[in-house]
N, C-alpha and C positions, 0 to 999 in steps of 0.2 A: 504494500500500500504506500502510496506517495504521501510523504509528510510535507506539510506546507509550513514554512518558517516565517521569520520576521519579514523577509523581503516580500513574500507573497501577501502577508498581512498589510504591509504598506501599499502594495499594489491595489489591494481591495479597498483600502482607504482612498486610494487615488490621490493621496495628499490633496483631497478635494472634499466636496460636500456630500459624499455618498452616505453619510451617517444621519441624514435627515435634519441637519442644522439649518434653521430658517431665520428670517429676519426677526429682530427683537419685537416681542409683544409683551403685554402686561402679564406678570406672574399670576397664575391661578391661585385660589385660596389654599392654604395649608402649607406647612413646612415640607420641603423636599426631603426624600430619603435618598441619599446619594453616597458614592464611594469613589476613592481614588487609589490607583495602584501605580507603582513605579518599577519598571523592569530595566536592569542594567544590560547594555548592549555594547560589548560583551561583559560578562561578569568580571573578567580579568583583562586588562589592557596594558600596553607598554607605556612607560614614561615618555613624555614628549610626543605623544601620538594622539589620535582621536578616539574618544569614547562618547557614547550616547545613552540617553535614557528615554524609554517609551513611557509617557505619562498618559494614563487612561482614566477618564472621568465618566461615571455611569450615573444617570438619573433614573431611579426606580419609581419615581412618582411620590405622592399622587399629583403633584403639580409640575408645570413647566418651569424651568429656570430662565428668566428673561435675559439675564446678563451673567456671563461666566468669565472669570478672569484667572489667569495663571501667572505666578511670579516666582522668581528665584534669584538670590544673590549669587554672583559668581565667586567661587572660593578663591582664596589667595593662591597664586601660582598657576591657576588655570585661566583659560581664555574661552569665552563663549563664541563659537564659530557659526552657529546657525540654529534655526528652529523651523520645523515643518508641521504646521497645524492641519488637522483635517478640515477645519473651517475657521474663518476669522483671520486674524493677522497677529504677528509677533514683532516686537521691537527687540533687537539683539545688540544694541549699542551699549556695551558695558554689562548691565544686568538684564535678565529675562523679564519681559512684560508682554503678556498675550491677552488680547480681547477675543474670546472665542464665540461671542454672540449668544444666541439662545440655545438652550439644550432642552428639547422636549422630553417629556416623561417617557421612560422606556428606551431612551436612546443613549448613545455614548459619543464622546469626543476624545480625540487623541492628539498628542503633540510629540514629535521626535525632537529632542533637544541635544545638541552636540557641543562638546568641549574639546579643546586641546589640553591634554593632561599636563600636570606639572612635570618638570624635568627631574625632580627629586621627590622622594616620599613613597610610601607604600600603599596609599589609598587616596581616592578622590570621593568626597561626600558632598552631595548637593541637596539642600533643603527646599522642596517644592511646596508652594502654598496656593491653593485654589479657593476663590471666594465667589459669592454670588452678587457681590457689589464691588465697586472700586475700593472701598475701605470697609474693613470688618466692623460690624455693628452699626452701619449707617441706617438701614431699615427705614428709609424715608417714606412716610405715608403708608407704611406697610407693604410697599411694592418691591423693596429689596431687603431680603432678610439679613444680609451681612454675615451669613454663615461662612465658615472657613474649615478647610481640611488641610492637614499637613502630612507629608510623607517625605522620607529621605531615601535617596538612591546612593549606594556606596559601591564603588568600583575598586577592586584590588589592582594595584599597579606593580609592574615588574620591570626591572631595568637591565637584566642580563640578556643582551642581544644574541649571545652565542647559543642560548637554549630556548628563548621565547620571543614571539612576536604576536601582537594582537591589536586590532583596531575595529572601529565601526567605519565602514567604507561609505563616504559621502559622495565622492566623485570618481570618475573613471581613471584618474591618474593615481588612485590609491589601490587599484585592484591587486597588485602584487604584495603579498604579505610573506616575509621571509626572515628566518633566523640568519645569523652571520654566515655568509657563503664562503668565507676564507677558512678552509679547513686546515688542520695541522694537529700536532700532538695535544694541544689544549682544547681543540675543537674538532673532533674527528668526524662529526656528523652535521649535515646541514639540510634544511627543508625549506622549500618555497612553494606557495600556493598562489595560483592565479584565480581570483574569485570570479564566479560566473556572472555576477551582476553587482550593481551598487545598492546602497541602502540595506546592507546586511552586516552583521558582525562576523569577523573571521579571526581565529587564533591558530597558531602552530606552535608545537613544543617538541624539542628533542630531549628525551630523557631515557631512563633505564627501567621504566615501569614494565611490568609483564604484559605481554600481548596475547598470551595463549599459544604462541608459536611453539614453545618447548613441549607442549602436550601433543603436538602433531609431528614435530621434526626434532632430531637430535643435534642438528647443526645450526641452530639459530644463533645469530651473532649481533653484536653491536647495539646501538641505541634504537629506540623506536621513534617514528615520526607520528605525533598525535595531531590529528586534524579536526578542527571544529569550524564548519562553514554554515552560517545561518542557523546556529543552535540546533544542529542535528537534522536539518532538512535533507530531503533527497532530491537529486538533480538528474532526471533521466537523460538530459543532453550532456551531462558530465562536466567535470572541471579538472584542470591539470595540476598535478603535484610533481615537483622536481626534487629528487633526493640525491645528495652527494654522500657516498660512503667513502670517507677519506682513507688513504693508505694505512694509517695507523689503526683503523677500525677493521680492516679486512682480515678474515681468518686465513690460515694456511690451506692450500689446496694441493695435497701431495700428488705427484705424478706416479705412474706405474714404475716398478723396478726395471732397471735396464741391465742387460747382459752383454759383456764385452769380451772379445777375444784378446788374449795377452800373448804376444810373440808367437802366435800360432800353435802353442802347445796345450793350453787349457782355457777354460772360460771362468770368469768371475762375475758374481752378481753383486752389484753395489746397492746401497740403500737408495730409496727414491729421492729424487731432487724435490725440494720443497719450494713451492711458489705460493703467491697469494692468490686468492680467488679472482677470477676474471669475469668480465661482463656476461660471457656466454654461459657461465656456470651459476650465475646469480638467480635466485628465486625470491619471491616476495610473498609474505603472509599478510593478510588483512583481517584484523579483528574489528567487528562492527560495534556500534554503541551498545547493542544488547548483549555483548560479550560472545556472540557466536563468531565464527571466522571461516575463512577459506583462502586457498592460494590464489594469487592473481595470475592469470594466464599471460603468456607472451602475446604481443600483438602480431597479427598476421603480417603487418607492415615492417617487421624487424629487418628483413632482407632489403626492403626498399630504403630503409634508413641507412643501413650499412653501405649501400651503393650511392648514397647522397641524393636519393630521389624524394626523401621525406624530411621536412623541417618540423621537429616536434613542437617548436614554439608557435607554429602556425597551423599545421595540418592536424586534423583529428582522425584517429583510426575509425574504420567502418563499424567495428564492434567493440564496445567497452562494457565493463572495465577490462583494461589490459595494460601492459607496460613494455617498453623497449629500454635497452641499456647499452652503454658503450664504455670502453676503457679510456681513461684520461691520465694525464701526468699526476693528478691529485688522487686517483683511485678509480671509482666507478660512479658514473652519473646515470640515474634511472629517471625516465619520464613516465609518470603513472597517470592514467586517466581513470577517475573514479566517479561513481554516481552517489556514493554514500560516505559518511564520515567514519572516523575510527582511528585505529593505530596500524602502522605499517612497519614490518620488521623483515630484515633480510635473513635468508638461510641458504 
């Protein structure tokens, strides 16, 4: 079953008035029953990168809300980069201030609020406040209740670029999310994701967590590449993941024993020569978010790639998921086309 994530939710919002928000009218009698939720996008982001919050307000009635306002002060060290309301308009000069207009009973309104995270620190917390009037407690002539709701969104921040990268993708120039691609003894593994669309959260992490590979294969090696694109959504058209297995990460790949003639009198069998794993020997295991897993097959286009007829950064294989791989001076580079999130490990 195809799971629809934040990107699809935003598309359904249309960043437009599809939620039934109309022009302001007088509030019907009775205090509104309403709620606000704040979702971090993503829950963990990199320092000095973009993070977002999905703020959703629902009016359960019995009355319409004639005027709905959302506000938040920008935390120290952060920078407000934009807001996308489902209706109304937002001022993002400094602090957030949104006039969302009317919210009918039984309807919801949403705002995506984006920040550039602080360059230092381990979290970003934003306090959001929604009111039914410009100022809490105004209640002028009983037409504006002055009710207020407060919710805080808190994003964990990480600054180690060799093992983690994560952001909310606002624009097309942010589609590539990657850990440090310069592999070496202190950074033997690198992962890069090309996101399939904008307005979604994406994180990648290189770590040593178990992927279930060891339960299926005895020769699993190295770090795993953990991928989270749009909070676990499925993408039938696929997305590209590039993994670099550095030389320091590659296991030994023994060759067969060799027999040599010595001076024509007898033969001697020497121990096998020991080489590192090569691209044509590489296999990949994929553990899904539900902890099931399977091997990723080679793409039928591997030979076309070897002959220079396929550009993995541009061309998409006919059948995915699959991968192709090549030997490089730095180790092995694998291009992997996936339709689902999870962990990838070599064996």
